N, C-alpha and C positions, 0 to 999 in steps of 0.2 A: 649168696655168700656175703658175710659182712665185709665192709670196706676195711682194707688194711691200713694200719697206721703208716705215716710217712717213713718211719725208721724200721719198718718190719724186716726188710732184708738185711739191714745193718745189724740188728739185734740177733737175727738168726745166724749170721756169719760169726758174730762175736761169741755166741754160745758154743758154736762148733769149735772155734779156736780154743775155747776154755775147756774142751773135753766133753761137751755134752752131745748127745745124739738127739736130733729132732725126731720125735715120734709122732707128733700130730701138728698139722698146719692147715687149719686151726684145730685147737683142742675143743671138742664139743662136749658140753654137759647136757645129757639127755634127761629131760623131765617127763613127768607123766603127761598124758594127753597129747603126745607127739610134739611137745614144745621143746625147743633147743636153745641153749645159749652157747656162744662161742668165745673162748679165751683165745688170745692171739696165737700162742704156741704151747705145745707140750714137749717136754724133754726129759731125758734121763741119762744118768751116767753111773758107772760102777764106783763104789766108794772103796778106796784103796785100803783103809784101815778095817773095814768090815766087809763081810761077804754078803753083799746085797746090792740093791739098786736104790739110788736116790732119785725120786721123781719130783718134777716141778711143773707148774703151769705159769706162763708168763703173760702178763697184760702189759702191752707197750703203750706208752703215752708220750706225746711230743710237747704238750703244753704250749701250743702256738697261738692260742686265741689272745684277745686283748686283755683278758683277765686271768692271771695265773691262779688266783684264789677260786674263781669259778671252775677252772679246769681241775683244780685239786678236789673241790667238792664233788664234781661229777665222777672223777676217778675213784674216790673213796667209796662213794655209793655203789659203784660197779664192783669194786674189790670186795666190799663187805658181803654183797650178794654172792659172788663167786666163791668166796672163802667158806661161807656157810653151806653152799651146795657141795663143794668139794669135800668138806668134812663129813657130809652125809653119804655121798656116793663113792668117793675115792679118798679116804682119809690119809693115805700114805703120800699123796701128792700135795706138795706145798706151793702156795700161790705167791708169786713175786710181781711187783710193779717194776717195769724197766723204764728208766728215763735217761736222757742224755746227762752227762756229767755237769753241764752248766745249769740244768734244772735242779739237780741235787743242791748245788751251791746257792741258787737263788730261792729255792722253796724249802728244801729239807734241812737246811742249816738255820732256818728261821723258826720262830716259836711254833707256829701251826704244824710245820713238818716235823719238828723235834718231838712234839707231843705224840704224833702218830707213830713214830719210831720207838720212843721210850715206853709208850703204853702198849707196845706190841700189836698195834692195830694193823700195821702193814709190814711186809718184808720188801726190801728194795734192792735193786742192783742198778748200777749206772754203767754207761758205756761211752766210749770215745767215738764220736760220730765220724771222724775222719779216718781213724785206723780200724774201725769195726772191732774193738776189743772191749772186754769187760774190764771196768775200772775198780769198782768196789761192790762187795756183797754186804748188805746190812740186814741182819736177821734179828 
């Protein structure tokens, strides 16, 4: 089983508080030839305005290394791969990157992060580390 991110349980709790049901922990993408990739969480919730389910997959990143840009590069590579595989195998499930609120402020309010958001390369949500609550959804 892949190692869990430092904030795994906090994000799980924040999603549950936000009305999501955790359906997969981790969410496995099964590939041909018995190879698998694991996204940190899979979740779903009923959409109040529509009669159906909204499904998401969450990749959690803490950005704790000495280089935030290196962390960003690695996270984006992983997200691009997962996004393309989800599009192929489960297109109704949308992939989100989960980061602490301070990471959004330090990385995703800067040019490199803004380009990723504005060009729709990533979907993002942030969480409060201390209160285990979702702060912002950016789609």
